[in-house]
N, C-alpha and C positions, 0 to 999 in steps of 0.2 A: 730201589732202596734195600731190598732184601740181599741182593748180591753184594752191594757196597758194605753193608754191615757184616755180612758173612766173610767177606775178604779180610776185614779188619781182624776178626777172630782167628782166621787162618794165619795172618801175618804175626799175630801175637803168639800163636802156637809154635810157629817156626822159631821165634825168639826164645820161647820156653825150651824148645829142644836144645838150643845152644847152651842155655844155662844148665839144664840137666846133664848134658854131656860133660860140661866143664866141671861139674860137681861129682862126676864119676858114676852117675846112675846108669844101670844097665836097662836097656829098653826091651820090653816084651815084644813090642813091634813099634816101628816108627810110622805113625799114622799120618796121612796127608790131611787129616781133618783138624778140628779144634781140640781134639782129645789126644792126650799122650799117655802111654801106658809104660810104667817102669816096674822093675822087680826090686823089691826091698827085703832085707832081712826082717823077720818078724820083730826082732829086738829094736829095730829102727822106728817102728810104728809109734811106740810110746813117745819117743823123742820128737817125732813130727807133730804129734798131738800136743805135747807140751809147748812146742814152738808156735802153736796157733796156726799151723798149716792145714788148710782144708783140701782134702783129697777124697776120692771115692774108692771104696773097696771094689775090686773087679773080680778076682778069684784067687784061691790058694794056688801057688805055683808048685810048692812041695811042702814038706813038713816044716821047713825052716824059713820059707820065703812066701811073700804075698805079692800079687800084682795089684798096683794101685793106679788110679786114673787121675790125671790133672786135666782140667778143661779151661779153655779161655772163651770169652764171649765178646759181644759187641761193646761191652763196657770195660773190658780189660785194658789197662793202660801200661805204658812202659814203667811208670812208677810202681804199679802193682807187681810187675815182674822183678823190678829191682828189690822191692821189699821181700819178695819170696826168696830171691837169691841170697839175701843177707841171712835169712832164717834157715836156709837149707844146710 
């Protein structure tokens, strides 16, 4: 069961990568896990917050950019990803 649920999270993360690439996000690294890390301009963070997008702070990249983390889980659905894509 653990592997089955874990595989779903990985599959959703792969779909998330496609969305992030399509939206022009630069990857800090392309993780093979359920976590994806992108570099955003600091000025974009407020826009993401106002759009209701949940992300995790990872680290400062430089003075003008931050690395943020998106994560998928056993409960992430295609509908969740479609909603995220619309808000990005």
